[in-house]
C-alpha positions as CSV (number, residue, x, y, z in Angstrom):
1,M,-1.6,-0.3,-19.8
2,P,-2.8,0.0,-16.2
3,E,-2.5,-3.2,-14.2
4,Y,-5.7,-5.1,-13.4
5,G,-7.7,-2.5,-15.3
6,R,-7.0,0.2,-12.7
7,P,-5.7,3.6,-13.6
8,V,-2.0,4.5,-12.9
9,A,-1.5,5.4,-9.3
10,D,0.0,8.7,-8.1
11,V,1.4,7.1,-4.9
12,E,2.3,3.5,-4.5
13,I,4.1,1.4,-1.9
14,A,5.0,-2.2,-2.5
15,A,6.7,-4.7,-0.3
16,N,7.8,-8.3,-0.8
17,V,9.0,-10.8,1.8
18,S,10.1,-14.4,1.7
19,A,11.2,-16.8,4.4
20,D,12.3,-20.4,4.7
21,E,10.2,-20.8,7.8
22,L,7.5,-18.8,9.4
23,R,5.4,-19.4,12.5
24,F,2.5,-17.4,14.1
25,D,1.8,-17.6,17.8
26,A,-1.5,-15.8,17.3
27,R,-3.6,-14.6,14.3
28,P,-2.2,-11.2,13.1
29,K,-4.6,-8.2,13.3
30,V,-3.9,-6.4,10.0
31,H,-5.5,-3.1,9.1
32,V,-4.9,-0.9,6.0
33,W,-6.3,2.6,5.7
34,F,-5.5,5.6,3.6
35,T,-5.4,9.0,5.3
36,G,-5.0,12.5,4.0
37,A,-7.0,15.3,2.4
38,G,-8.6,15.4,-1.0
39,A,-10.6,12.9,-3.0
40,R,-8.8,9.8,-4.1
41,E,-9.3,6.3,-5.3
42,S,-7.2,3.7,-3.3
43,W,-6.7,0.0,-3.4
44,Q,-4.7,-2.7,-1.8
45,G,-3.7,-6.1,-3.0
46,T,-1.8,-9.0,-1.4
47,T,-0.4,-12.2,-2.9
48,R,0.6,-15.1,-0.6
49,R,2.3,-18.5,-1.3
50,N,2.4,-21.3,1.2
51,I,0.7,-19.3,3.9
52,G,-2.9,-20.1,5.0
53,S,-5.6,-17.6,5.0
54,P,-6.4,-17.1,7.7
55,V,-3.1,-18.3,9.3
56,E,-3.3,-21.0,11.9
57,P,-1.6,-20.1,15.2
58,G,1.0,-22.7,16.2
59,R,1.5,-23.9,12.6
60,T,4.9,-23.6,10.9
61,Y,4.8,-22.6,7.2
62,F,7.7,-23.4,5.0
63,R,9.1,-21.6,1.9
64,V,6.7,-18.7,2.2
65,F,6.3,-15.6,0.1
66,A,4.0,-12.5,0.5
67,A,3.7,-9.4,-1.5
68,T,1.5,-6.4,-1.0
69,R,0.8,-3.2,-2.9
70,L,-0.9,-0.1,-1.6
71,S,-1.9,2.4,-4.3
72,S,-3.8,5.6,-4.5
73,R,-4.8,7.9,-7.3
74,L,-5.6,11.5,-6.6
75,L,-8.9,12.8,-8.0
76,G,-9.5,16.5,-8.8
77,T,-7.2,19.3,-8.0
78,L,-5.4,20.5,-4.9
79,P,-5.8,24.0,-3.5
80,A,-3.2,26.5,-4.9
81,T,-1.3,26.7,-1.6
82,S,-0.7,22.9,-1.7
83,A,0.1,22.7,-5.4
84,G,3.3,24.7,-5.2
85,S,2.2,28.4,-5.3
86,E,5.1,30.8,-5.4
87,T,4.9,32.0,-1.8
88,G,8.0,30.9,0.0
89,P,11.5,32.0,0.8
90,D,12.7,31.4,-2.7
91,A,9.9,33.3,-4.4
92,S,11.5,36.8,-4.1
93,G,10.8,37.6,-7.8
């Protein structure tokens, strides 16, 4: 069954990080965007433990964990040239 009621993704990137100690000198500027051609449904989710939201510059956080997942599901079909048409050096017939 799809997680969180979302359909299964065609492309997904996940990352987890943990640290005994973490300190920010400034608030991070984080941006997530999905580029490319074609219609798609995309989403991003982040989980944090022991890290403020937003973080406080100058504060040290201890025993932290963060996980993020970027997912995208392609909608519709791709043009024939992108979907693996037989026009290449190996398509000699």
